[in-house]
N, C-alpha and C positions, 0 to 999 in steps of 0.2 A: 404048542400054540394055546393062548388063553381064549376060552370060549367067548363068542361075541356078546352074549347076554351078560357075562361077568364084566366085560369091558364097559358095557353100557351102564351097569350098576356103579362101577368105579367112577365113571365120568359124572354120573348123576350125583354121587356122594361128594365128589370134588366141587361140583357147581354149588351144591347146598352149603358146603363148608365155606366156600368163597363168599356166598351170600351172607352167611352168619358173621363173617369177619367184616364185610362191607357195611352191614346194616347200621352198627353203632356210629360209624364214620358218617354215613349218609344222614342219620338222624341229627348228629351234632352239627353238621354243616347246614342244616335247614334254616331258612330265614323266615321269621314270623313277625307280622306287624299287628299289634293290638291297637285298634283305632276307635276313636269316638267316645271313650269312657272318661270318667272323672279320675284322673291319675293322682295318687298320693305318693310322691317320691320319698317322703319323710325327711330327707335331707334338705328339702326346699318346700315352697308353698304348693298347694294343690293346683292342678292344671285342668281346667275345663276343656272338654273335647280334645283330650290329649292322645298322644300316640307313643307306644313303646315298641321299639324295633329290636328284635333278638336275632343274633346270628352267631353260629359256632358256640352256642351255649352261653354267650355273653350278651349284655345289653349294649346294643350299638348306638342307640339314640333315644332320648326321652324329651318330649316337648309338645307344644301346641302347633308348631309349624315344622314338622319333620317330613323330609322326603322319604317316601316308602319305596324301597327297591322293587323293581319290576318282577323279580322272581319270588317275592315274599308271599307266604300264605297269610291272607288277611283274616283277622278275627274281629268281627264287629262287636264292640263293647258299648254301644250306645245305651245310655240309661244305666250302665253298670259302674261299679267302683273298681279301680285297679290299684293294688298295693303290693309292697314287697311280701314275700312269703313270711308267715309268722314263725317266730323262734320261741320255743318253750325251753326256758333256761334251767329247768330242774325236772327230769323225768327218769323213769326206769324202763323206757321203751327198749325192747329187745333184750332186757335183762330179766324181766319177770313176765311169764306167760300166764300162769295160774297161781295166784298167791298161796293157795292151800296145797299145792303140789310141789314138794321140795325139789324134785329133779328139774323143774322149770324155773327155779329161782337162781339167778347168777349175780345178784346185786350185793351180796354180803360175803366177806372173807373171814375166816376164823382168826387169822393173824396170830400174833404172840402177845399175850396179856392185853388183848383188845386194841392192839395197834397193827394196822395192815397198810401202812403207807406205800409199800411196794406193789400193792394190789392194783392192777390195771384193769378196771372193770370192763373195758371194751373188748378184752381178749375173749370174754364169754358171750359177747353180743350175738344175738340171733337175727341175721339179716332176712330170714324167712318168717319172722314173727307176724302173726295175723293181726297184731295191734298196730302195725305200721300203716296199713291201708286206710283205716278209718281216720287216723291222725292226718294223713295227707288229704283225705276228702274234706276235712274241715280247715284246710289252708295252712297246716303246719308243714313247713318245708325243711326246717332244721330243728334240732333238739340237743340239749346237753344231757347225756346219760350219766347219772351219778350213783356211786355206791352208797351203802348205808350201814349203820351199826357200829358198835364199838366206840372207842375214843377217837381214833383216826381210821376212817372207813376205807380210804384209798383214793385213787385218782380218777377224775372225770374226763370225758371226751365230748367234743361237739361233732355231731354227724349231720349229714344231709339225708333226707328220706328218699334217696334215689333207689331204684331197683338194682340189685347187684350184690357183690360180696361185701363183707365188712370193710375191707380195704378200700373199696369203691366209695363207701358211704362216709368214712371218717374224713372230716375236714381238718380238724386239729386235735391232737392228743399228746400230752395231757393239757387241759385248760385250767385245771384247779386241783388242789389237794382238798379232800373233803373230811371234815371232822365235826365235833359237836361239843358244846360246853353247858348243855342244859339237862342232861339225863345221866345222873350219877350211876345208876344201875347198869346202863349200857356200857359205861366206861370201866365197870368192875370195881367201883369204889362206893363208899357209903354216904358221902356228903358232897355238896357242890364245892366247898372249899378244898376238899381232897382232890376233886377232879381238876381244879385249876392248878394245884401243886403238881399233879401228875403231868399235865400239859406243859407246865414250865420246865419240869425235869426233862421231858422228851425233847423240847425245843433246844434247851441248853446242851443236851447230849448230842443232838444233830450238829449244832454249831461247833462243839468241841471235836467231834468226829471229823468234820470237814477240815479242821486245822491240823489234826494229828493222825491222819490216815496211816502214815508210815509206821508210827509207833503202835497203832492198833494192829496192823498186820504182823508186827513183831511181838505182839502179846504184851506190849509195854504200856498199857493203859488200864484204868479202872474198868469195872464192869459197867456197861451202858444199859439204859432202860429199854432198848429195842434191839432188834437184830441188825446185822450189817446192812442187809438190803433195805430195810425200813429206814435206817439212818441215812443211807445214800439217797433214797427217794425224797427225804426231807431237806436235803441240802439246798435245792432250788427255792424252797419255801423260806428258810432262814436267811438266804442270800437275797430275798426279795424279787426273785425272777419268776416264781410261780405263785399265783394267789392261793390263799388259804380260805376256803369257804367253810365257815363255821355255822352250824345250825344252832340258833338260840332264839327263844321266844320271850323269855322274861327280861324286863328292862335291866335288872341288875346283872343278869348273865351277859347281856349285850355290852354293858359297861366293863365287865371283866374281860370280855374279848377285846374291847378297845384298848384296855391297859396292856394286854399281852402284845397286841400289835405295836403299841408305842415302845414297849420295852425291848422287843426283838426286831423291830424294823420290818414288820410283815406287811404284805399287801393283802389286807383283810377284806372279805365279803361276808355279809350276814344273810343267812337263809332262814326262811320262816318269819322271824321278826314280828310276831304277833303284837308285842308291846313296843315295837321300834319307834312308834310315834311319840312315846314318852321321852325318848332321848334323841329326837330328830336333829336338834341343833348340834349335839355332840357328834353324831354320825356325819352331818354335813361338814363340820369343821375338820374332821379327820379324813374326809373324802372317801368314806367307806360306802360302797354300793349295797343296796338291800334288795333281796329277791323275796317278794311276798305277794299275797293275793288279797281278794276282797269278797270272797264268796260267803264266808261264814261270819255270823255274829254271836255264835255260841262257843265258848272256849272248849278246846279239846283236852285240856289238862290244867292243873293248878298253875303251871308256868305261863299259861296264856289267859289268865283271868281278865287282863286288860285288853283283850282283842276287840277291835272295832273295824267296821267296814270303811271308815274314813281313813284308815291307816295309810294307803298309798297317796291319797290326796294331801294328807298332813306332811308326809315325808317329802313330796315334791315341793310343797309350799316352803319347806325349810331349806330346799336346795339339794336334797339327797338324790343321788343317781339311782334310778328305780327300774327294776325289771319285774314284770308281773309273772307270777307262777301260780301253782296251786296253793290255796290258802293254808297256812300253818295248821296242822292237825286235821285238815279236812279230807285227806286222802287223795287229793287231786294230783299228787305227784306220782300216783300209781299209773301203770302203763295204759290201762283202758280209759283213763280220764285225761290223758295228755291233751286231747283236743279241746278240753274245757277252758283252756287258757284264754280264749277270746271272750268267754262269758265272765271270767274273772275280770278282764279288762272292762267289759261292759258294766259290771257291778261297780267297779272303781269309779267309772264316769258317773254313775247314778249317785255315788256318795262323794262327789265333789272334785274328782280328778278331771282336768281338762281333757277333752277328747283327743287332741293332738298329742298330749303327753301319754295318754293310754296307748295310742298306736305306736309311739316311739318305744314304749316300755315292752312291747312284744315284737319289736323289729330291730331298730338301730341300736338302742341302748344295750340289750344283751350281746349284740355283735361287738360293741365297743368294750363291754366288760370282759369278754373272753378273747379279745384281740383279733377279730376277723372282720372288722368294719370296712376294710378295704375290699372285701369280697362279697359280703351279703349284708342285709339289713336295710338297704335303701335302693331306690331305683335311680341309677345314674350310669352314664356311659362307662364301660369298662368293668362294671360289677358283674358277678355271675347272675344269670337270669333265673332267679328264684322269684316268680311273679304269680299273683293270684288275681283272677277276675271274679268279683263278687256280684251277686244279684242286688246288693244294697249295702247298707252299713254293716261291716263285718261283726260289730258288737251287738247287733240285734239278733234275737233268738231265731227268727224265721229266715234270716239271710243264709244263702247257700254259697259255697265256693264252687262256681260254675266251671272254671278252668284253672288248673294248677300246673305250673311249670317249675321244674327243678333242674337247674343247670341247663336250661333251654329246652328240655324235653318234657312233653306233657305227661303228667302222671296218670296211670290207668285208673279207671273208676270201677273197681270190682272188689270191694271188701267182703269179708265174711258176712257182715250185717246185711249188705245188699243182697247177697245170694239167699240168705235165710228169709229176708223179707219177701223176695220173689217166690221162694218155694212155698211159704206158708200164707201168702196173701189170700189165697182162696182155699179154705179147708174142705177136704172131701166129706161126703155125708157121714162117714163113720166117726168124724170128729165134731159133729154137732151142726154142720151146715145143713140147711133144709134140702130135702131130696127133691129133685126135679119132678114135676108132674107131667 
């Protein structure tokens, strides 16, 4: 006979397990109505005194005259601003924890001869990273995690900053192949011209490999410039199915990238783009999106001597599809600065970018660029409920993200910064605080 106490413990454990299984379902089935705020759908005009209804992790309705379900949890957003969750389109969130500690860096692969096209950066993603919570607290609900280094760094993924495992967080992978045409030393060559030759050789070999796989397996081909896995990973790029995100700051490097795209039929994106404003018309004609920022007016390298904070405004004025990220050479692509994307957008507005264009550049445009616009980036019925309630203009420094919802679930507000602030808000006498009398 099993002892009564043991039976009670087993029953208790079973109930607890059932509760754990039921909790996510209950949370996802929750109905929430955010009412009374100024709603910015992005895909349409602002809505005064608007309502956003969320159910089962999706947006059920958005508008000024929306029926609120009787079972909805109401959130009064009167005097507040309501927007889609922000998307930072170039980060190393979850890939780098402490830049100076090698064992916490997962963003760069060694590859072969500075080519790591097969490297899937998200395989090393840390879903428990302490950098995720502060990003969420500042309204970042999605991010693109990108590898770095070499000639071809590897593949990027778009994640949602939900709590859970890596597989829970990944929304789409891969979303781009990442490389660069502006740093010869990183590519293992001595000059920019040699770098371009190397890139051409690599793309040509990938195209040839895709046509002659059988011969390759039989050992009946010439030697290629990359490994089999890297060549296979590049096939979607040369076939135009996967975008190639090339980092380039110098105007002449951007033009070289545009020529590569024309010659090989690539879906090109430019990252960094400090001098992109100089070739804005060519980028617009080629329909090449640019991922750039507006925080810095001091060049970080000789390749960015023409950097200027009007860059985003000038690009949009020319008709270039724009996503705002950390400014080229400014370090904002690093994990701890991922939340600064809203300040990049605010600076872009201060230097001539229309406010609506700035909001679009951190919401719907990156979603469009990476092919997830039917799910995130705007507030519309059927979209996933990535929603932020702000105390005011999200591009103002003093504004706070008061409530953050990701896939319909409210994100917890307990970052390491919060805990440290609370712990050291009042110093004990031993650390210099006046002793009580």
